[in-house]
C-alpha positions in Angstrom: -15.3 -28.0 42.4 -17.2 -27.8 45.7 -17.0 -24.5 47.5 -18.5 -23.9 51.0 -20.0 -20.6 51.8 -21.7 -18.7 54.6 -25.5 -17.9 54.4 -26.7 -14.3 54.1 -27.5 -14.0 57.8 -23.9 -14.3 58.8 -22.9 -11.3 60.9 -19.3 -11.4 59.6 -18.0 -9.1 56.9 -17.9 -10.4 53.3 -14.9 -8.4 52.1 -12.0 -8.7 54.5 -8.6 -7.1 54.4 -7.1 -8.5 57.5 -7.0 -12.2 58.6 -8.0 -11.1 62.1 -11.5 -10.6 60.8 -11.7 -14.4 60.1 -11.1 -15.2 63.8 -14.7 -14.9 65.1 -15.9 -17.1 62.2 -13.3 -19.7 62.6 -14.1 -20.0 66.3 -17.6 -21.3 65.6 -16.6 -24.0 63.1 -16.6 -26.8 65.7 -18.5 -29.7 64.2 -18.3 -28.5 60.6 -16.9 -30.5 57.7 -14.8 -29.3 54.7 -13.0 -30.7 51.7 -9.3 -29.7 51.6 -7.2 -28.5 48.7 -6.1 -32.2 48.2 -9.7 -33.5 48.4 -9.5 -34.9 51.8 -12.4 -34.8 54.3 -11.6 -32.4 57.1 -13.8 -32.4 60.2 -13.3 -29.7 62.8 -13.6 -31.3 66.2 -12.3 -28.3 68.1 -11.0 -25.1 66.4 -8.4 -24.6 69.2 -7.6 -21.7 71.5 -6.7 -18.2 70.2 -2.9 -17.6 70.5 -2.4 -14.0 71.8 1.4 -14.3 71.4 3.7 -14.9 68.4 3.3 -18.1 66.4 0.3 -19.9 64.9 -3.1 -18.2 65.3 -4.7 -21.1 67.2 -3.2 -23.7 69.5 -4.4 -27.1 70.7 -6.9 -27.7 67.8 -8.4 -31.1 67.2 -8.9 -31.9 63.5 -10.1 -35.1 61.8 -8.5 -35.6 58.4 -9.8 -38.6 56.5 -10.9 -40.0 59.9 -7.5 -39.6 61.6 -7.3 -37.2 64.5 -4.6 -34.6 64.5 -3.9 -32.3 67.5 -1.9 -29.2 66.9 -2.0 -25.6 65.6 -4.1 -23.8 63.0 -3.0 -20.8 60.9 -5.3 -18.4 59.2 -4.5 -16.3 56.1 -6.3 -14.4 53.4 -4.7 -16.7 50.8 -2.1 -19.4 50.5 0.8 -17.2 49.3 0.7 -15.3 52.7 2.2 -18.4 54.3 5.4 -17.9 52.3 5.1 -14.1 52.5 5.3 -14.3 56.3 8.1 -16.9 56.0 6.3 -19.5 58.0 8.0 -22.1 55.8 11.3 -21.1 57.4 10.1 -20.9 61.0 10.1 -24.1 63.1 7.5 -22.5 65.4 4.9 -23.4 62.7 6.0 -27.1 62.4 3.0 -28.1 64.6 0.4 -26.6 62.3 -2.1 -29.3 61.2 -4.4 -27.1 59.2 -4.2 -24.0 57.1 -7.4 -21.9 56.7 -7.8 -19.3 53.9 -10.7 -17.1 52.7 -9.4 -17.0 49.1 -8.7 -20.1 47.1 -5.3 -20.7 45.4 -3.3 -23.7 44.1 -0.2 -23.0 46.3 0.8 -26.0 48.4 1.7 -25.3 52.0 4.9 -26.9 53.6 6.3 -26.3 57.1 10.0 -25.8 57.9 10.4 -29.6 58.3 8.9 -30.2 54.9 5.5 -31.4 56.1 2.5 -30.8 53.8 -0.3 -29.0 55.6 -3.9 -29.4 54.4 -5.7 -26.2 53.4 -9.4 -25.5 53.7 -11.4 -22.7 52.2 -13.5 -20.5 54.5 -15.0 -18.0 52.1 -16.9 -14.9 53.3 -18.9 -13.8 50.3 -22.7 -13.5 50.2 -25.0 -15.8 48.2 -28.2 -15.4 46.2 -29.9 -18.0 48.4 -29.3 -20.0 51.6 -31.8 -22.7 50.9 -31.0 -26.2 49.9 -34.5 -26.8 48.7 -34.5 -28.5 45.3 -30.7 -28.3 44.9 -31.1 -30.7 42.0 -31.9 -27.6 39.9 -28.4 -26.2 40.3 -26.2 -29.2 41.3 -25.3 -32.2 39.2 -26.5 -35.5 40.7 -22.9 -36.7 40.8 -22.0 -33.7 43.0 -24.8 -34.3 45.4 -24.0 -37.9 45.7 -20.3 -37.1 46.2 -21.2 -34.9 49.2 -23.5 -37.7 50.6 -20.7 -40.3 50.1 -18.2 -38.1 52.0 -20.7 -38.0 54.9 -21.2 -41.7 54.7 -17.5 -42.4 54.8 -17.2 -40.3 58.0 -20.0 -42.3 59.5 -18.3 -45.6 58.4 -15.1 -44.6 60.1 -17.0 -43.8 63.3 -18.7 -47.2 63.3 -15.4 -49.0 62.7 -13.8 -47.2 65.7 -16.4 -48.8 68.1 -14.8 -52.2 67.5 -11.2 -51.3 68.1 -11.8 -51.7 71.8 -13.6 -54.8 73.1 -15.6 -53.0 75.7 -16.7 -50.2 73.3 -17.7 -52.9 70.8 -19.9 -54.7 73.3 -21.5 -51.4 74.3 -22.2 -50.7 70.7 -23.9 -54.0 70.2 -26.1 -53.6 73.3 -26.8 -50.0 72.3 -28.3 -51.3 69.1 -31.3 -52.5 71.1 -32.3 -48.8 70.4 -34.3 -48.3 73.6 -33.2 -44.6 74.0 -32.9 -44.0 77.8 -32.7 -47.6 78.9 -29.9 -48.1 81.5 -28.4 -51.6 80.9 -25.7 -51.2 83.5 -26.1 -54.8 84.8 -24.4 -56.5 81.8 -20.7 -57.1 81.1 -18.6 -59.6 79.2 -19.0 -62.2 82.0 -22.8 -61.9 81.6 -22.6 -63.3 78.1 -19.7 -65.7 78.6 -21.5 -67.8 81.2 -24.4 -68.4 78.7 -23.7 -71.7 77.0 -26.5 -71.6 74.4 -29.8 -70.1 73.4 -31.6 -72.8 75.2 -29.6 -72.2 78.4 -31.6 -70.9 81.4 -29.0 -68.1 81.9 -30.0 -66.8 78.4 -33.7 -66.6 79.5 -32.8 -64.9 82.8 -30.7 -62.2 81.0 -33.5 -61.8 78.4 -36.1 -61.3 81.2 -33.9 -58.9 83.0 -33.6 -56.7 79.9 -37.4 -56.6 79.5 -37.8 -55.6 83.1 -35.7 -52.5 82.7 -37.4 -49.1 83.0 -37.0 -47.2 79.7 -39.0 -44.7 77.6 -41.3 -46.9 75.6 -43.3 -44.4 73.5 -45.1 -45.3 70.2 -41.8 -45.6 68.3 -40.3 -48.0 70.9 -43.1 -50.4 72.0 -42.2 -53.3 74.3 -42.8 -55.6 71.4 -39.7 -54.1 69.8 -37.5 -55.0 72.7 -39.1 -58.4 72.9 -38.1 -59.3 69.4 -34.7 -57.5 69.4 -33.3 -58.6 72.7 -32.9 -62.4 72.0 -31.0 -61.7 68.8 -28.8 -59.0 70.4 -28.0 -61.3 73.3 -27.0 -64.0 70.9 -24.7 -61.6 68.9 -23.2 -60.4 72.1 -22.5 -64.0 73.2 -20.7 -64.6 69.9 -18.8 -61.3 70.1 -17.4 -62.1 73.6 -16.4 -65.6 72.6 -15.0 -65.2 69.1 -15.3 -61.7 67.5 -13.4 -62.8 64.4 -16.0 -65.5 63.7 -18.8 -63.0 64.2 -17.2 -60.7 61.7 -17.7 -63.4 59.0 -21.4 -63.6 59.5 -23.7 -63.1 56.6 -27.4 -62.2 56.3 -28.1 -65.9 56.0 -26.3 -66.6 59.3 -28.5 -64.0 61.1 -31.6 -65.6 59.6 -30.4 -69.0 60.8 -30.0 -67.6 64.4 -33.6 -66.2 64.2 -34.9 -69.6 63.2 -33.1 -71.1 66.2 -34.5 -68.5 68.5 -38.1 -69.1 67.2 -37.6 -72.8 67.9 -36.8 -71.9 71.5 -40.0 -69.8 71.8 -38.5 -66.3 71.3 -39.7 -63.6 69.1 -37.4 -62.2 66.4 -37.1 -59.1 64.3 -37.8 -58.7 60.6 -35.4 -58.5 57.6 -35.0 -54.7 57.9 -33.5 -55.0 61.4 -31.1 -57.8 60.2 -29.9 -55.4 57.4 -29.3 -52.8 60.1 -27.2 -55.2 62.1 -25.1 -56.0 59.0 -24.4 -52.3 58.4 -23.9 -51.2 62.0 -22.2 -54.2 63.6 -21.0 -57.0 61.2 -19.3 -54.9 58.5 -17.6 -52.4 60.9 -16.4 -55.3 63.0 -14.9 -56.9 59.9 -12.6 -53.9 59.5 -10.8 -55.0 62.7 -9.7 -58.2 61.0 -9.2 -57.3 57.4 -7.6 -54.6 55.3 -10.1 -55.2 52.4 -10.2 -51.9 50.4 -13.6 -52.7 48.9 -15.4 -53.2 52.2 -16.6 -49.6 52.4 -18.2 -49.9 48.9 -19.8 -53.2 49.9 -21.1 -51.6 53.1 -22.3 -48.5 51.1 -24.5 -50.7 48.8 -26.1 -52.8 51.5 -29.9 -52.9 51.5 -31.4 -50.6 54.1 -34.4 -50.0 56.3 -35.7 -46.7 55.0 -35.8 -43.8 57.5 -38.6 -41.2 57.2 -36.3 -38.2 57.9 -33.9 -39.3 55.1 -36.8 -39.7 52.7 -38.0 -36.2 53.6 -34.6 -34.7 53.2 -34.0 -36.3 49.8 -37.4 -35.0 48.7 -36.5 -31.5 49.8 -33.3 -31.7 47.7 -35.3 -33.0 44.8 -32.9 -36.0 44.6 -34.1 -39.5 43.7 -31.3 -41.9 44.3 -31.6 -45.7 44.8 -31.7 -46.1 48.6 -28.7 -48.0 50.0 -27.4 -48.3 53.6 -24.4 -46.0 52.9 -26.4 -43.4 51.0 -28.8 -43.2 54.0 -25.9 -42.9 56.4 -24.6 -40.0 54.3 -27.9 -38.2 54.4 -28.1 -38.8 58.2 -24.7 -37.2 58.5 -25.8 -34.1 56.7 -29.0 -33.9 58.8 -27.2 -34.3 62.1 -24.1 -32.2 61.3 -25.5 -29.4 59.1 -29.3 -29.2 59.1 -29.8 -29.8 62.9 -26.6 -28.0 64.1 -26.7 -24.4 65.2 -23.0 -24.2 64.3 -23.4 -25.6 60.8 -23.0 -22.5 58.7 -21.0 -24.5 56.3 -23.7 -26.4 54.5 -22.1 -28.1 51.5 -25.1 -27.5 49.4 -25.3 -23.7 49.9 -23.1 -23.1 46.9 -21.6 -25.7 44.5 -19.8 -24.3 41.5 -18.9 -26.4 38.5 
């Protein structure tokens, strides 16, 4: 079972006798991820505001559970039985509780007065022999490491899918995938792409040249050549998205290659296969979720081929893990890097302590 723990440098007491001692720790959990007592992924968007009056400990919290946002109250206890000891199960004031937080694990399920099951997460306060995740393969099974990575990947998958719920957000996501950092492409909108009839249309070339003329941070990682070969393909995808997003959602890698051939025939540069794989994972598959309820889509997305990122290679080497690189696995590693390794608030590194 995975248990999340606080590194040695934590200023909080390890042995607590009063739940109030948990308050300072809970208030810095924004951005952290946990696994609940029923094995659901719980992401703390906002821990809420301290309630100085009677009722739940924190009000107006924002909690993501399996990718679904819940807004409500949070109650903290030493252990699960305290919920019933304090008779919260008989008090309707606690019916808006969306998360129960304890410092000691138990198997007791938590129900409100209106019989709603409340997810419980473990916020332990004991010290550990080490706070390093270097070569975690020595004390974690490969299956456990990959499980944590896959949970991060699933969170990233849900975030990608949400972009395409709204048409404007979806179009912004597609244009953002030009990956030009500080570029300000505020001249485009749906009409910009709708009035382009085809790749050979003069309007296509005008929009392409306008993109290239924008002032953005080029740098060694983002040379002008990168924008030159990406922009024609992204404009074409945006055209298709504005006209018929359902048809775009059915695109395959072969379809993207066919577009590239057509662009080359018109004199445009095109990106390589690695970038096409990135488009499949970041645009096509997430868009497909808008039009299908296929349960296997996440697994297909997870096993897509990938353009290998150096920071992920470095992190896997640090862990001592040698997994076959897939799109989803890399997304899961990126999630850990961004939400644990690079976050000042990420005291809850999932690899600090894993007990079998």
